[in-house]
mmCIF file of the N, C-alpha and C atoms, coordinates in Angstrom:
data_MODEL
# 
_entry.id   MODEL 
# 
loop_
_atom_site.group_PDB 
_atom_site.id 
_atom_site.type_symbol 
_atom_site.label_atom_id 
_atom_site.label_alt_id 
_atom_site.label_comp_id 
_atom_site.label_asym_id 
_atom_site.label_entity_id 
_atom_site.label_seq_id 
_atom_site.pdbx_PDB_ins_code 
_atom_site.Cartn_x 
_atom_site.Cartn_y 
_atom_site.Cartn_z 
_atom_site.occupancy 
_atom_site.B_iso_or_equiv 
_atom_site.pdbx_formal_charge 
_atom_site.auth_seq_id 
_atom_site.auth_comp_id 
_atom_site.auth_asym_id 
_atom_site.auth_atom_id 
_atom_site.pdbx_PDB_model_num 
ATOM 1   N N  . MET A 1 1  ? 28.958  0.097   25.124  1.00 0.00 ? 1  MET A N  1 
ATOM 2   C CA . MET A 1 1  ? 27.570  -0.251  24.871  1.00 0.00 ? 1  MET A CA 1 
ATOM 3   C C  . MET A 1 1  ? 27.143  0.306   23.512  1.00 0.00 ? 1  MET A C  1 
ATOM 4   N N  . LYS A 1 2  ? 26.479  -0.528  22.722  1.00 0.00 ? 2  LYS A N  1 
ATOM 5   C CA . LYS A 1 2  ? 26.077  -0.103  21.387  1.00 0.00 ? 2  LYS A CA 1 
ATOM 6   C C  . LYS A 1 2  ? 24.885  0.838   21.449  1.00 0.00 ? 2  LYS A C  1 
ATOM 7   N N  . LYS A 1 3  ? 24.901  1.828   20.575  1.00 0.00 ? 3  LYS A N  1 
ATOM 8   C CA . LYS A 1 3  ? 23.741  2.708   20.454  1.00 0.00 ? 3  LYS A CA 1 
ATOM 9   C C  . LYS A 1 3  ? 22.769  2.093   19.458  1.00 0.00 ? 3  LYS A C  1 
ATOM 10  N N  . ARG A 1 4  ? 21.529  2.091   19.842  1.00 0.00 ? 4  ARG A N  1 
ATOM 11  C CA . ARG A 1 4  ? 20.509  1.577   18.929  1.00 0.00 ? 4  ARG A CA 1 
ATOM 12  C C  . ARG A 1 4  ? 19.830  2.759   18.249  1.00 0.00 ? 4  ARG A C  1 
ATOM 13  N N  . HIS A 1 5  ? 19.824  2.737   16.945  1.00 0.00 ? 5  HIS A N  1 
ATOM 14  C CA . HIS A 1 5  ? 19.172  3.811   16.210  1.00 0.00 ? 5  HIS A CA 1 
ATOM 15  C C  . HIS A 1 5  ? 18.522  3.253   14.950  1.00 0.00 ? 5  HIS A C  1 
ATOM 16  N N  . ALA A 1 6  ? 17.678  4.068   14.367  1.00 0.00 ? 6  ALA A N  1 
ATOM 17  C CA . ALA A 1 6  ? 16.927  3.644   13.182  1.00 0.00 ? 6  ALA A CA 1 
ATOM 18  C C  . ALA A 1 6  ? 17.865  3.470   11.989  1.00 0.00 ? 6  ALA A C  1 
ATOM 19  N N  . HIS A 1 7  ? 17.550  2.504   11.168  1.00 0.00 ? 7  HIS A N  1 
ATOM 20  C CA . HIS A 1 7  ? 18.301  2.283   9.939   1.00 0.00 ? 7  HIS A CA 1 
ATOM 21  C C  . HIS A 1 7  ? 17.456  2.783   8.773   1.00 0.00 ? 7  HIS A C  1 
ATOM 22  N N  . PRO A 1 8  ? 17.821  3.898   8.174   1.00 0.00 ? 8  PRO A N  1 
ATOM 23  C CA . PRO A 1 8  ? 17.012  4.418   7.075   1.00 0.00 ? 8  PRO A CA 1 
ATOM 24  C C  . PRO A 1 8  ? 16.986  3.449   5.892   1.00 0.00 ? 8  PRO A C  1 
ATOM 25  N N  . GLY A 1 9  ? 15.802  3.287   5.337   1.00 0.00 ? 9  GLY A N  1 
ATOM 26  C CA . GLY A 1 9  ? 15.670  2.403   4.185   1.00 0.00 ? 9  GLY A CA 1 
ATOM 27  C C  . GLY A 1 9  ? 15.518  0.943   4.529   1.00 0.00 ? 9  GLY A C  1 
ATOM 28  N N  . SER A 1 10 ? 15.473  0.603   5.818   1.00 0.00 ? 10 SER A N  1 
ATOM 29  C CA . SER A 1 10 ? 15.380  -0.806  6.187   1.00 0.00 ? 10 SER A CA 1 
ATOM 30  C C  . SER A 1 10 ? 13.938  -1.306  6.207   1.00 0.00 ? 10 SER A C  1 
ATOM 31  N N  . ARG A 1 11 ? 12.989  -0.372  6.211   1.00 0.00 ? 11 ARG A N  1 
ATOM 32  C CA . ARG A 1 11 ? 11.585  -0.785  6.206   1.00 0.00 ? 11 ARG A CA 1 
ATOM 33  C C  . ARG A 1 11 ? 11.177  -1.270  4.823   1.00 0.00 ? 11 ARG A C  1 
ATOM 34  N N  . VAL A 1 12 ? 10.379  -2.310  4.792   1.00 0.00 ? 12 VAL A N  1 
ATOM 35  C CA . VAL A 1 12 ? 9.885   -2.811  3.516   1.00 0.00 ? 12 VAL A CA 1 
ATOM 36  C C  . VAL A 1 12 ? 8.706   -1.950  3.110   1.00 0.00 ? 12 VAL A C  1 
ATOM 37  N N  . LYS A 1 13 ? 8.786   -1.392  1.924   1.00 0.00 ? 13 LYS A N  1 
ATOM 38  C CA . LYS A 1 13 ? 7.713   -0.523  1.453   1.00 0.00 ? 13 LYS A CA 1 
ATOM 39  C C  . LYS A 1 13 ? 6.869   -1.286  0.446   1.00 0.00 ? 13 LYS A C  1 
ATOM 40  N N  . SER A 1 14 ? 5.563   -1.299  0.658   1.00 0.00 ? 14 SER A N  1 
ATOM 41  C CA . SER A 1 14 ? 4.655   -1.961  -0.257  1.00 0.00 ? 14 SER A CA 1 
ATOM 42  C C  . SER A 1 14 ? 4.112   -0.916  -1.213  1.00 0.00 ? 14 SER A C  1 
ATOM 43  N N  . SER A 1 15 ? 4.548   -0.983  -2.437  1.00 0.00 ? 15 SER A N  1 
ATOM 44  C CA . SER A 1 15 ? 4.038   -0.031  -3.416  1.00 0.00 ? 15 SER A CA 1 
ATOM 45  C C  . SER A 1 15 ? 3.305   -0.800  -4.504  1.00 0.00 ? 15 SER A C  1 
ATOM 46  N N  . PRO A 1 16 ? 2.172   -0.281  -4.943  1.00 0.00 ? 16 PRO A N  1 
ATOM 47  C CA . PRO A 1 16 ? 1.410   -0.994  -5.969  1.00 0.00 ? 16 PRO A CA 1 
ATOM 48  C C  . PRO A 1 16 ? 2.143   -0.972  -7.305  1.00 0.00 ? 16 PRO A C  1 
ATOM 49  N N  . THR A 1 17 ? 1.996   -2.045  -8.051  1.00 0.00 ? 17 THR A N  1 
ATOM 50  C CA . THR A 1 17 ? 2.562   -2.060  -9.392  1.00 0.00 ? 17 THR A CA 1 
ATOM 51  C C  . THR A 1 17 ? 1.489   -1.581  -10.352 1.00 0.00 ? 17 THR A C  1 
ATOM 52  N N  . VAL A 1 18 ? 1.824   -0.614  -11.162 1.00 0.00 ? 18 VAL A N  1 
ATOM 53  C CA . VAL A 1 18 ? 0.853   -0.067  -12.108 1.00 0.00 ? 18 VAL A CA 1 
ATOM 54  C C  . VAL A 1 18 ? 1.014   -0.820  -13.416 1.00 0.00 ? 18 VAL A C  1 
ATOM 55  N N  . THR A 1 19 ? -0.060  -1.504  -13.833 1.00 0.00 ? 19 THR A N  1 
ATOM 56  C CA . THR A 1 19 ? 0.001   -2.292  -15.061 1.00 0.00 ? 19 THR A CA 1 
ATOM 57  C C  . THR A 1 19 ? -0.242  -1.393  -16.264 1.00 0.00 ? 19 THR A C  1 
ATOM 58  N N  . SER A 1 20 ? -0.082  -1.962  -17.436 1.00 0.00 ? 20 SER A N  1 
ATOM 59  C CA . SER A 1 20 ? -0.188  -1.175  -18.666 1.00 0.00 ? 20 SER A CA 1 
ATOM 60  C C  . SER A 1 20 ? -1.594  -0.595  -18.865 1.00 0.00 ? 20 SER A C  1 
ATOM 61  N N  . ASP A 1 21 ? -2.612  -1.219  -18.266 1.00 0.00 ? 21 ASP A N  1 
ATOM 62  C CA . ASP A 1 21 ? -3.969  -0.683  -18.410 1.00 0.00 ? 21 ASP A CA 1 
ATOM 63  C C  . ASP A 1 21 ? -4.259  0.418   -17.392 1.00 0.00 ? 21 ASP A C  1 
ATOM 64  N N  . GLY A 1 22 ? -3.241  0.836   -16.635 1.00 0.00 ? 22 GLY A N  1 
ATOM 65  C CA . GLY A 1 22 ? -3.400  1.964   -15.720 1.00 0.00 ? 22 GLY A CA 1 
ATOM 66  C C  . GLY A 1 22 ? -3.978  1.595   -14.368 1.00 0.00 ? 22 GLY A C  1 
ATOM 67  N N  . LYS A 1 23 ? -4.165  0.312   -14.115 1.00 0.00 ? 23 LYS A N  1 
ATOM 68  C CA . LYS A 1 23 ? -4.727  -0.107  -12.826 1.00 0.00 ? 23 LYS A CA 1 
ATOM 69  C C  . LYS A 1 23 ? -3.598  -0.500  -11.887 1.00 0.00 ? 23 LYS A C  1 
ATOM 70  N N  . ALA A 1 24 ? -3.611  0.092   -10.698 1.00 0.00 ? 24 ALA A N  1 
ATOM 71  C CA . ALA A 1 24 ? -2.582  -0.236  -9.710  1.00 0.00 ? 24 ALA A CA 1 
ATOM 72  C C  . ALA A 1 24 ? -3.011  -1.484  -8.955  1.00 0.00 ? 24 ALA A C  1 
ATOM 73  N N  . ARG A 1 25 ? -2.112  -2.443  -8.864  1.00 0.00 ? 25 ARG A N  1 
ATOM 74  C CA . ARG A 1 25 ? -2.413  -3.677  -8.147  1.00 0.00 ? 25 ARG A CA 1 
ATOM 75  C C  . ARG A 1 25 ? -1.293  -3.959  -7.162  1.00 0.00 ? 25 ARG A C  1 
ATOM 76  N N  . PHE A 1 26 ? -1.643  -4.546  -6.023  1.00 0.00 ? 26 PHE A N  1 
ATOM 77  C CA . PHE A 1 26 ? -0.632  -4.926  -5.054  1.00 0.00 ? 26 PHE A CA 1 
ATOM 78  C C  . PHE A 1 26 ? -0.147  -6.335  -5.385  1.00 0.00 ? 26 PHE A C  1 
ATOM 79  N N  . GLY A 1 27 ? 0.686   -6.877  -4.551  1.00 0.00 ? 27 GLY A N  1 
ATOM 80  C CA . GLY A 1 27 ? 1.340   -8.148  -4.827  1.00 0.00 ? 27 GLY A CA 1 
ATOM 81  C C  . GLY A 1 27 ? 0.421   -9.308  -5.153  1.00 0.00 ? 27 GLY A C  1 
ATOM 82  N N  . ASP A 1 28 ? -0.797  -9.318  -4.608  1.00 0.00 ? 28 ASP A N  1 
ATOM 83  C CA . ASP A 1 28 ? -1.691  -10.453 -4.857  1.00 0.00 ? 28 ASP A CA 1 
ATOM 84  C C  . ASP A 1 28 ? -2.443  -10.317 -6.178  1.00 0.00 ? 28 ASP A C  1 
ATOM 85  N N  . ASN A 1 29 ? -2.191  -9.233  -6.919  1.00 0.00 ? 29 ASN A N  1 
ATOM 86  C CA . ASN A 1 29 ? -2.738  -9.021  -8.256  1.00 0.00 ? 29 ASN A CA 1 
ATOM 87  C C  . ASN A 1 29 ? -4.255  -8.877  -8.295  1.00 0.00 ? 29 ASN A C  1 
ATOM 88  N N  . LYS A 1 30 ? -4.873  -8.517  -7.165  1.00 0.00 ? 30 LYS A N  1 
ATOM 89  C CA . LYS A 1 30 ? -6.315  -8.276  -7.147  1.00 0.00 ? 30 LYS A CA 1 
ATOM 90  C C  . LYS A 1 30 ? -6.562  -6.773  -7.208  1.00 0.00 ? 30 LYS A C  1 
ATOM 91  N N  . PRO A 1 31 ? -7.596  -6.331  -7.933  1.00 0.00 ? 31 PRO A N  1 
ATOM 92  C CA . PRO A 1 31 ? -7.880  -4.893  -7.965  1.00 0.00 ? 31 PRO A CA 1 
ATOM 93  C C  . PRO A 1 31 ? -8.328  -4.395  -6.593  1.00 0.00 ? 31 PRO A C  1 
ATOM 94  N N  . THR A 1 32 ? -8.049  -3.135  -6.299  1.00 0.00 ? 32 THR A N  1 
ATOM 95  C CA . THR A 1 32 ? -8.429  -2.571  -5.005  1.00 0.00 ? 32 THR A CA 1 
ATOM 96  C C  . THR A 1 32 ? -9.941  -2.393  -4.934  1.00 0.00 ? 32 THR A C  1 
ATOM 97  N N  . LEU A 1 33 ? -10.458 -2.144  -3.726  1.00 0.00 ? 33 LEU A N  1 
ATOM 98  C CA . LEU A 1 33 ? -11.901 -1.948  -3.560  1.00 0.00 ? 33 LEU A CA 1 
ATOM 99  C C  . LEU A 1 33 ? -12.399 -0.777  -4.397  1.00 0.00 ? 33 LEU A C  1 
ATOM 100 N N  . THR A 1 34 ? -11.624 0.300   -4.421  1.00 0.00 ? 34 THR A N  1 
ATOM 101 C CA . THR A 1 34 ? -12.026 1.474   -5.192  1.00 0.00 ? 34 THR A CA 1 
ATOM 102 C C  . THR A 1 34 ? -12.120 1.132   -6.672  1.00 0.00 ? 34 THR A C  1 
ATOM 103 N N  . GLN A 1 35 ? -11.184 0.345   -7.164  1.00 0.00 ? 35 GLN A N  1 
ATOM 104 C CA . GLN A 1 35 ? -11.210 -0.046  -8.575  1.00 0.00 ? 35 GLN A CA 1 
ATOM 105 C C  . GLN A 1 35 ? -12.395 -0.952  -8.884  1.00 0.00 ? 35 GLN A C  1 
ATOM 106 N N  . GLN A 1 36 ? -12.882 -1.671  -7.881  1.00 0.00 ? 36 GLN A N  1 
ATOM 107 C CA . GLN A 1 36 ? -14.048 -2.527  -8.079  1.00 0.00 ? 36 GLN A CA 1 
ATOM 108 C C  . GLN A 1 36 ? -15.345 -1.738  -7.972  1.00 0.00 ? 36 GLN A C  1 
ATOM 109 N N  . GLY A 1 37 ? -15.248 -0.439  -7.721  1.00 0.00 ? 37 GLY A N  1 
ATOM 110 C CA . GLY A 1 37 ? -16.433 0.403   -7.637  1.00 0.00 ? 37 GLY A CA 1 
ATOM 111 C C  . GLY A 1 37 ? -17.082 0.373   -6.270  1.00 0.00 ? 37 GLY A C  1 
ATOM 112 N N  . ILE A 1 38 ? -16.335 0.009   -5.236  1.00 0.00 ? 38 ILE A N  1 
ATOM 113 C CA . ILE A 1 38 ? -16.870 -0.062  -3.879  1.00 0.00 ? 38 ILE A CA 1 
ATOM 114 C C  . ILE A 1 38 ? -16.456 1.187   -3.117  1.00 0.00 ? 38 ILE A C  1 
ATOM 115 N N  . ASP A 1 39 ? -17.425 1.850   -2.486  1.00 0.00 ? 39 ASP A N  1 
ATOM 116 C CA . ASP A 1 39 ? -17.129 3.014   -1.651  1.00 0.00 ? 39 ASP A CA 1 
ATOM 117 C C  . ASP A 1 39 ? -16.537 2.499   -0.341  1.00 0.00 ? 39 ASP A C  1 
ATOM 118 N N  . VAL A 1 40 ? -15.271 2.782   -0.113  1.00 0.00 ? 40 VAL A N  1 
ATOM 119 C CA . VAL A 1 40 ? -14.553 2.211   1.026   1.00 0.00 ? 40 VAL A CA 1 
ATOM 120 C C  . VAL A 1 40 ? -15.161 2.653   2.357   1.00 0.00 ? 40 VAL A C  1 
ATOM 121 N N  . ASP A 1 41 ? -15.504 3.943   2.482   1.00 0.00 ? 41 ASP A N  1 
ATOM 122 C CA . ASP A 1 41 ? -16.088 4.437   3.737   1.00 0.00 ? 41 ASP A CA 1 
ATOM 123 C C  . ASP A 1 41 ? -17.407 3.743   4.047   1.00 0.00 ? 41 ASP A C  1 
ATOM 124 N N  . ALA A 1 42 ? -18.256 3.579   3.033   1.00 0.00 ? 42 ALA A N  1 
ATOM 125 C CA . ALA A 1 42 ? -19.541 2.900   3.233   1.00 0.00 ? 42 ALA A CA 1 
ATOM 126 C C  . ALA A 1 42 ? -19.318 1.428   3.572   1.00 0.00 ? 42 ALA A C  1 
ATOM 127 N N  . PHE A 1 43 ? -18.352 0.814   2.924   1.00 0.00 ? 43 PHE A N  1 
ATOM 128 C CA . PHE A 1 43 ? -18.034 -0.591  3.175   1.00 0.00 ? 43 PHE A CA 1 
ATOM 129 C C  . PHE A 1 43 ? -17.610 -0.801  4.623   1.00 0.00 ? 43 PHE A C  1 
ATOM 130 N N  . ILE A 1 44 ? -16.730 0.081   5.118   1.00 0.00 ? 44 ILE A N  1 
ATOM 131 C CA . ILE A 1 44 ? -16.261 -0.021  6.503   1.00 0.00 ? 44 ILE A CA 1 
ATOM 132 C C  . ILE A 1 44 ? -17.415 0.233   7.470   1.00 0.00 ? 44 ILE A C  1 
ATOM 133 N N  . TYR A 1 45 ? -18.255 1.213   7.155   1.00 0.00 ? 45 TYR A N  1 
ATOM 134 C CA . TYR A 1 45 ? -19.388 1.539   8.022   1.00 0.00 ? 45 TYR A CA 1 
ATOM 135 C C  . TYR A 1 45 ? -20.335 0.345   8.137   1.00 0.00 ? 45 TYR A C  1 
ATOM 136 N N  . LYS A 1 46 ? -20.630 -0.306  7.010   1.00 0.00 ? 46 LYS A N  1 
ATOM 137 C CA . LYS A 1 46 ? -21.568 -1.429  7.014   1.00 0.00 ? 46 LYS A CA 1 
ATOM 138 C C  . LYS A 1 46 ? -20.985 -2.667  7.686   1.00 0.00 ? 46 LYS A C  1 
ATOM 139 N N  . ASN A 1 47 ? -19.689 -2.879  7.530   1.00 0.00 ? 47 ASN A N  1 
ATOM 140 C CA . ASN A 1 47 ? -19.057 -4.107  8.012   1.00 0.00 ? 47 ASN A CA 1 
ATOM 141 C C  . ASN A 1 47 ? -18.181 -3.887  9.236   1.00 0.00 ? 47 ASN A C  1 
ATOM 142 N N  . HIS A 1 48 ? -18.444 -2.829  9.988   1.00 0.00 ? 48 HIS A N  1 
ATOM 143 C CA . HIS A 1 48 ? -17.590 -2.470  11.120  1.00 0.00 ? 48 HIS A CA 1 
ATOM 144 C C  . HIS A 1 48 ? -17.504 -3.593  12.153  1.00 0.00 ? 48 HIS A C  1 
ATOM 145 N N  . ALA A 1 49 ? -18.641 -4.200  12.480  1.00 0.00 ? 49 ALA A N  1 
ATOM 146 C CA . ALA A 1 49 ? -18.653 -5.268  13.488  1.00 0.00 ? 49 ALA A CA 1 
ATOM 147 C C  . ALA A 1 49 ? -17.822 -6.461  13.016  1.00 0.00 ? 49 ALA A C  1 
ATOM 148 N N  . LEU A 1 50 ? -17.986 -6.830  11.752  1.00 0.00 ? 50 LEU A N  1 
ATOM 149 C CA . LEU A 1 50 ? -17.230 -7.948  11.188  1.00 0.00 ? 50 LEU A CA 1 
ATOM 150 C C  . LEU A 1 50 ? -15.734 -7.645  11.186  1.00 0.00 ? 50 LEU A C  1 
ATOM 151 N N  . ILE A 1 51 ? -15.376 -6.435  10.789  1.00 0.00 ? 51 ILE A N  1 
ATOM 152 C CA . ILE A 1 51 ? -13.967 -6.039  10.743  1.00 0.00 ? 51 ILE A CA 1 
ATOM 153 C C  . ILE A 1 51 ? -13.351 -6.098  12.140  1.00 0.00 ? 51 ILE A C  1 
ATOM 154 N N  . GLU A 1 52 ? -14.058 -5.562  13.131  1.00 0.00 ? 52 GLU A N  1 
ATOM 155 C CA . GLU A 1 52 ? -13.538 -5.579  14.505  1.00 0.00 ? 52 GLU A CA 1 
ATOM 156 C C  . GLU A 1 52 ? -13.374 -7.010  15.010  1.00 0.00 ? 52 GLU A C  1 
ATOM 157 N N  . ARG A 1 53 ? -14.345 -7.878  14.683  1.00 0.00 ? 53 ARG A N  1 
ATOM 158 C CA . ARG A 1 53 ? -14.277 -9.271  15.123  1.00 0.00 ? 53 ARG A CA 1 
ATOM 159 C C  . ARG A 1 53 ? -13.072 -9.973  14.487  1.00 0.00 ? 53 ARG A C  1 
ATOM 160 N N  . LEU A 1 54 ? -12.852 -9.723  13.212  1.00 0.00 ? 54 LEU A N  1 
ATOM 161 C CA . LEU A 1 54 ? -11.717 -10.340 12.528  1.00 0.00 ? 54 LEU A CA 1 
ATOM 162 C C  . LEU A 1 54 ? -10.395 -9.820  13.077  1.00 0.00 ? 54 LEU A C  1 
ATOM 163 N N  . ARG A 1 55 ? -10.336 -8.523  13.389  1.00 0.00 ? 55 ARG A N  1 
ATOM 164 C CA . ARG A 1 55 ? -9.107  -7.939  13.927  1.00 0.00 ? 55 ARG A CA 1 
ATOM 165 C C  . ARG A 1 55 ? -8.792  -8.504  15.312  1.00 0.00 ? 55 ARG A C  1 
ATOM 166 N N  . LYS A 1 56 ? -9.820  -8.717  16.135  1.00 0.00 ? 56 LYS A N  1 
ATOM 167 C CA . LYS A 1 56 ? -9.598  -9.235  17.482  1.00 0.00 ? 56 LYS A CA 1 
ATOM 168 C C  . LYS A 1 56 ? -9.119  -10.675 17.442  1.00 0.00 ? 56 LYS A C  1 
ATOM 169 N N  . GLY A 1 57 ? -9.486  -11.400 16.402  1.00 0.00 ? 57 GLY A N  1 
ATOM 170 C CA . GLY A 1 57 ? -9.082  -12.794 16.277  1.00 0.00 ? 57 GLY A CA 1 
ATOM 171 C C  . GLY A 1 57 ? -7.592  -12.967 16.071  1.00 0.00 ? 57 GLY A C  1 
ATOM 172 N N  . THR A 1 58 ? -6.918  -11.922 15.570  1.00 0.00 ? 58 THR A N  1 
ATOM 173 C CA . THR A 1 58 ? -5.491  -12.043 15.289  1.00 0.00 ? 58 THR A CA 1 
ATOM 174 C C  . THR A 1 58 ? -4.637  -11.704 16.500  1.00 0.00 ? 58 THR A C  1 
ATOM 175 N N  . ARG A 1 59 ? -5.233  -11.129 17.539  1.00 0.00 ? 59 ARG A N  1 
ATOM 176 C CA . ARG A 1 59 ? -4.446  -10.720 18.706  1.00 0.00 ? 59 ARG A CA 1 
ATOM 177 C C  . ARG A 1 59 ? -4.258  -11.865 19.673  1.00 0.00 ? 59 ARG A C  1 
# 
């Protein structure tokens, strides 16, 4: 019987690419919320109901 174990390095790691202007961008090339000057904690607090509704839609 085969033993099942973790394969190190097999996980895909998403790391932002840092452009020459010093802004880190992910694969879709859009600036992050913080870079747009949006307070992430306040954004989540204000839009909590919307976020939960969107998350439930994917399940």
